[in-house]
C-alpha positions in Angstrom: 111.0 111.0 -14.1 109.9 111.3 -17.7 112.5 110.8 -20.4 112.6 112.3 -23.8 113.3 109.7 -26.4 114.7 110.2 -29.9 114.0 107.6 -32.6 117.0 107.1 -34.8 117.1 104.4 -37.4 120.0 103.8 -39.6 119.7 101.8 -42.9 123.1 100.2 -43.7 122.3 99.3 -47.3 124.7 96.6 -48.6 127.9 97.5 -47.0 130.3 94.6 -46.7 133.0 92.7 -48.6 132.7 92.3 -52.4 133.5 89.2 -54.5 137.1 90.1 -54.7 137.5 90.7 -50.9 137.4 94.5 -51.1 135.3 96.4 -48.5 132.8 98.9 -49.7 130.0 100.9 -48.2 126.6 101.6 -49.5 124.7 105.0 -48.9 123.8 105.4 -45.3 120.2 106.7 -44.5 119.5 108.2 -41.1 115.9 108.5 -40.1 115.2 110.7 -37.1 111.8 111.5 -35.7 110.3 111.3 -39.4 113.1 113.2 -41.1 115.4 111.4 -43.5 119.0 112.1 -44.3 121.1 110.2 -46.8 124.7 110.3 -46.3 126.7 109.4 -49.4 129.5 106.8 -49.0 133.2 107.4 -49.7 134.6 106.7 -53.1 134.9 103.0 -54.0 138.2 101.4 -52.9 140.6 100.9 -55.8 141.4 97.3 -56.9 144.1 95.6 -54.9 147.7 96.0 -56.1 150.1 93.1 -56.1 151.9 92.7 -52.9 152.8 90.8 -49.8 150.8 90.9 -46.5 152.3 93.0 -43.7 152.3 92.4 -40.0 152.0 95.4 -37.8 151.6 95.9 -34.0 149.2 98.3 -32.4 150.1 98.4 -28.7 150.9 97.3 -26.0 152.1 100.9 -25.7 149.5 102.9 -27.6 146.7 105.2 -26.3 144.1 103.8 -28.8 144.4 100.3 -27.1 143.1 101.6 -23.8 145.8 100.0 -21.8 148.5 97.5 -22.4 146.6 95.5 -25.2 148.7 94.3 -28.1 146.9 93.8 -31.5 149.1 91.9 -34.1 147.4 92.8 -37.4 148.0 91.1 -40.7 147.2 93.6 -43.5 146.6 93.3 -47.3 147.4 97.0 -48.0 145.2 98.8 -45.4 142.5 95.9 -45.0 142.8 93.6 -42.1 143.2 90.1 -42.9 143.7 88.7 -39.5 144.0 90.1 -35.9 145.6 88.4 -33.0 145.1 90.0 -29.6 147.9 89.6 -27.0 147.1 90.1 -23.4 149.0 89.7 -20.1 151.3 92.6 -20.1 149.8 94.1 -16.9 150.6 91.1 -14.5 147.9 91.8 -11.9 147.4 88.5 -10.2 144.4 89.7 -8.2 142.8 86.3 -8.1 145.7 84.7 -6.4 146.4 87.6 -4.1 142.8 87.5 -2.9 143.5 84.0 -1.6 145.9 85.5 0.9 143.8 88.1 2.2 140.8 88.4 4.6 137.4 89.1 2.8 137.4 92.8 3.6 141.1 93.0 2.7 140.2 91.9 -0.7 137.9 94.8 -1.4 140.8 97.3 -2.3 141.9 94.9 -5.0 138.4 95.0 -6.6 139.0 98.7 -6.9 141.9 98.1 -9.3 140.4 95.6 -11.7 137.9 97.8 -13.6 139.2 101.1 -12.1 136.4 103.0 -14.0 133.9 101.0 -12.0 135.6 100.8 -8.6 132.7 101.3 -6.3 130.6 99.0 -8.6 133.2 96.3 -8.0 133.2 96.9 -4.3 129.4 96.3 -4.2 129.6 93.2 -6.3 132.3 91.5 -4.2 130.4 92.4 -1.0 127.3 90.8 -2.4 129.2 87.6 -3.1 130.8 87.6 0.2 127.5 88.3 2.0 126.0 85.2 0.2 128.8 83.1 1.4 128.4 84.4 5.0 124.6 84.1 4.8 123.9 87.6 6.1 121.3 90.2 4.9 122.1 93.9 4.5 119.9 96.8 5.8 117.3 98.6 3.7 119.4 101.8 3.7 122.5 100.0 2.7 120.5 98.4 -0.2 119.5 101.7 -1.7 123.0 103.3 -1.2 124.5 100.5 -3.0 122.2 101.0 -5.9 123.1 104.6 -5.9 126.8 103.7 -6.0 126.4 101.3 -8.7 124.6 103.6 -11.1 126.9 106.6 -10.4 129.7 104.2 -11.3 127.9 103.3 -14.5 127.6 106.9 -15.4 131.3 107.4 -14.8 132.3 104.4 -16.8 130.1 105.4 -19.8 131.2 109.0 -19.8 135.0 107.9 -19.9 134.1 105.6 -22.8 132.3 108.2 -24.6 134.9 110.9 -24.1 137.9 108.6 -25.1 135.9 107.1 -28.1 135.4 110.7 -29.4 139.1 111.2 -29.1 140.0 107.9 -30.9 137.5 108.9 -33.7 138.5 112.6 -34.0 135.8 114.6 -32.0 137.2 116.7 -29.1 134.3 118.9 -27.7 132.0 116.0 -26.4 135.2 114.7 -24.7 135.4 117.8 -22.6 131.7 117.8 -21.9 131.8 114.1 -20.8 134.8 114.6 -18.6 133.2 117.7 -16.9 130.2 115.7 -15.8 132.6 112.8 -14.7 134.3 115.2 -12.5 131.0 116.1 -10.8 130.3 112.4 -10.0 133.8 112.1 -8.6 133.2 115.0 -6.3 130.2 113.2 -4.9 132.0 110.0 -4.3 135.0 111.9 -2.6 132.6 113.6 -0.2 131.0 110.3 0.5 133.9 107.9 1.0 137.0 110.1 0.8 138.2 108.8 -2.4 137.7 109.3 -6.2 139.1 106.5 -8.2 139.9 103.7 -5.8 137.0 104.0 -3.3 137.0 100.7 -1.1 133.5 101.7 -0.1 131.8 98.6 1.0 132.4 96.1 3.8 131.0 92.6 4.2 127.6 93.5 5.8 127.4 97.2 4.9 129.3 100.3 3.9 132.5 101.9 5.0 130.6 105.2 5.6 127.2 106.8 5.4 126.5 109.8 3.0 127.2 113.1 4.7 124.6 115.9 5.4 123.6 117.8 2.3 124.9 115.0 -0.1 121.5 114.0 -1.3 120.9 117.7 -2.4 124.1 117.7 -4.4 123.1 114.4 -6.0 119.7 115.9 -6.9 121.3 119.0 -8.5 123.4 116.6 -10.6 120.5 114.5 -11.8 118.6 117.7 -12.8 121.3 119.1 -15.1 123.0 116.0 -16.3 120.4 115.0 -18.8 120.8 118.4 -20.6 124.5 117.5 -21.3 123.6 114.0 -22.6 121.0 115.6 -24.9 123.6 118.0 -26.2 126.1 115.2 -26.9 123.3 113.4 -28.6 122.5 116.3 -30.9 126.2 116.9 -31.8 127.1 113.2 -32.5 124.1 111.1 -33.5 123.4 112.5 -36.9 126.8 114.0 -37.5 128.0 112.8 -40.9 131.6 112.2 -39.9 130.5 110.3 -36.7 128.0 108.2 -38.6 130.6 107.5 -41.3 133.2 106.3 -38.9 130.9 104.0 -36.8 128.0 102.6 -39.0 128.6 99.1 -40.3 131.8 98.6 -38.4 132.4 95.5 -36.3 128.9 94.0 -36.8 128.0 91.3 -34.5 124.6 89.5 -35.1 122.5 88.4 -32.2 123.4 84.8 -32.6 127.2 85.7 -32.9 127.0 87.8 -29.8 125.5 84.9 -27.8 127.9 82.4 -29.1 130.9 84.6 -28.1 129.3 85.1 -24.7 129.1 88.9 -25.0 127.3 90.9 -22.4 126.4 94.4 -21.4 126.1 96.9 -24.2 127.9 94.7 -26.7 125.2 92.1 -26.6 122.4 94.6 -26.2 123.6 96.6 -29.3 123.1 93.2 -31.3 119.4 93.1 -30.2 119.6 90.9 -27.3 117.8 92.4 -24.2 120.0 90.6 -21.7 120.6 92.7 -18.4 121.5 91.0 -15.2 119.4 93.7 -13.3 116.3 92.5 -15.1 117.1 88.8 -15.6 118.6 87.9 -12.3 117.7 90.9 -10.0 119.7 91.9 -7.1 119.5 94.9 -4.6 115.8 95.0 -5.4 116.4 96.2 -8.9 113.2 94.4 -9.9 111.3 97.2 -8.0 112.8 100.0 -10.1 111.2 101.3 -13.2 113.8 101.5 -16.1 114.2 100.2 -19.6 116.9 98.1 -21.2 117.9 99.8 -24.5 118.8 97.5 -27.4 120.2 98.0 -30.9 119.4 96.3 -34.2 122.5 96.3 -36.3 125.3 95.3 -33.7 127.8 97.8 -35.0 130.0 100.5 -33.4 127.1 103.1 -34.0 124.5 101.0 -32.1 126.9 100.4 -29.2 127.2 104.2 -29.0 123.4 104.6 -29.0 123.0 101.9 -26.4 125.4 103.5 -24.0 124.0 106.8 -24.5 120.6 105.7 -23.6 121.9 103.9 -20.6 123.1 107.1 -19.3 119.6 108.4 -19.3 118.3 105.1 -17.7 120.8 105.4 -14.8 119.7 108.8 -14.2 116.2 107.5 -14.1 117.1 104.8 -11.5 119.0 107.3 -9.4 116.1 109.6 -9.1 113.9 106.7 -7.8 116.7 105.6 -5.4 117.0 109.1 -4.0 113.3 109.3 -3.4 113.0 105.9 -1.6 116.2 106.2 0.5 115.2 105.2 4.0 116.6 106.2 7.3 118.4 103.7 9.5 121.7 101.9 10.0 123.9 101.1 7.0 125.6 98.1 8.6 124.1 94.8 9.8 124.0 94.4 13.6 125.8 91.2 13.3 129.2 92.0 15.0 130.8 88.8 13.7 131.3 90.6 10.5 130.9 94.3 11.3 133.2 96.0 13.8 131.3 97.3 16.9 131.1 101.1 17.5 134.5 102.2 18.9 132.7 103.7 22.0 131.3 100.3 22.9 134.6 98.4 22.2 136.1 100.7 24.8 133.4 100.2 27.5 131.7 96.8 26.8 133.7 93.5 27.2 131.7 91.6 24.6 132.2 94.3 22.0 135.9 94.4 22.8 136.2 90.6 22.1 134.3 91.0 18.8 136.6 93.9 17.8 139.7 92.0 18.7 138.7 88.7 17.0 137.7 90.5 13.8 140.9 92.5 13.6 143.3 89.7 14.5 141.6 86.8 12.9 139.0 88.2 10.5 135.4 87.0 9.9 135.0 83.3 9.1 132.2 82.3 6.8 130.9 78.7 6.9 132.4 76.1 4.4 130.8 76.6 1.1 130.9 78.5 -2.2 129.1 81.4 -3.8 128.7 83.1 -7.1 127.1 86.4 -7.6 126.9 88.3 -11.0 125.9 91.9 -11.3 125.4 94.2 -14.5 128.6 96.2 -14.5 129.0 99.1 -17.1 130.9 96.6 -19.4 128.6 93.6 -18.9 128.1 90.7 -16.6 130.6 90.9 -13.8 130.8 87.9 -11.6 132.6 86.9 -8.4 133.1 83.2 -7.4 134.6 82.4 -4.0 135.1 79.3 -2.1 135.3 79.0 1.7 137.1 76.3 3.7 135.9 77.9 7.0 138.9 80.1 7.5 139.0 83.9 7.4 140.5 83.9 3.8 138.9 82.5 0.5 140.6 79.4 -0.6 139.6 80.3 -4.2 138.6 83.5 -5.7 137.7 83.9 -9.4 136.5 86.8 -11.4 134.2 86.7 -14.4 135.2 89.9 -16.2 133.2 91.2 -19.1 136.2 92.9 -20.7 137.9 89.7 -21.1 135.0 87.8 -22.7 134.0 90.8 -24.9 137.5 91.3 -26.1 137.6 87.7 -27.5 135.3 88.8 -30.4 137.7 91.5 -31.9 139.4 89.2 -34.4 136.0 88.5 -35.9 134.9 92.1 -35.7 137.8 93.7 -37.4 138.4 91.2 -40.3 137.8 92.7 -43.6 137.9 96.3 -42.3 140.4 99.0 -42.9 143.2 99.7 -40.4 141.7 103.0 -39.3 138.5 101.2 -38.5 140.2 98.9 -36.0 140.7 101.9 -33.6 136.9 102.6 -33.6 135.9 98.9 -33.2 138.3 98.3 -30.3 137.1 101.5 -28.6 133.4 100.3 -28.9 134.2 97.1 -26.8 135.1 99.4 -23.9 137.8 97.3 -22.2 139.9 98.0 -19.2 143.2 95.9 -19.0 143.2 95.6 -15.2 140.0 93.5 -15.6 141.4 91.3 -18.4 144.9 90.8 -16.9 143.5 89.8 -13.5 
């Protein structure tokens, strides 16, 4: 599927902090497909007045912190001198809970980490468990999981786009984004019977196959969705207010992004083309034709551009996945990990034994350990699990991109105005369930 590309370049000038510690912004030049637009900066900030620094809290009960994040800000007037993020208010405890559950019983907990990427987490955990068990999934299951992960990426980016617009002051793109998100949720609901918490995978396969007519509905979405992305692009990308509220904020250079361990759109916006789907392929991603969008300035504006283009690239992957979706079973034939059909469990003694042992005892992997990382919408999402030969992991650990990406916020907001903290925090795209794991 051909994609229409727009070339947008932003010249930051000499925005930054002057010799007296006061932030300033130079004129912003936006060059789009040969046309040049110059946006004048706001009036220079007045010299500092004498006064003491002030401490304020943003969160943990504040809509702009996207959950129960608490930011303690030290301010000099309206300029941020220091930022201390506080986490831990959600008390999830997923990792410890997982040590007392059978492998398939852990899957519902993965829904609740990053609940905007529920089905993507389901797939990631199943891939880790299957590596631990040493089993292969079927070709149809492989493609269905790619479809699930890319739909989940679209959902997550649409929520980020809509809520960031609300944070910055734009309302119409929020409605457009959430309308498309609803269409994806309707697809997931008709597939697995759930919208937000899907629990769609099983070790060795999927909970359910797609119903009749589902592919046609997906094709209809893929045909119309890019028009909405283009419309949001036209409204925001060269909008003077949007550019003024995003350009030059929260800059992370490529070296800084690498040193902080950033991943996903956060590191790609800084010019580092790191994508787990390309660098450490899984689910045959190496056979799909798609591009990894990267930015140049590493600011809030570039993170917006990267996620916007990723919506187009996910659509591109989905078109290829639908075209190559094969027939066949969705589950492995190994009934040590997959329940046999109920009709056989009621008529065949061996199938009944497999059914009984799985339900009562649970599948038992060999002794060992496994780590699998995937490219979640927010960055590198990894699951590490250790088996002692029993039906429950003796250790389960999560590598959450939200947690790692959030660690850079003290550096990103320092020297910026209080109002800019909201835009910078939004650009990280965090979900606290993934952080307070």
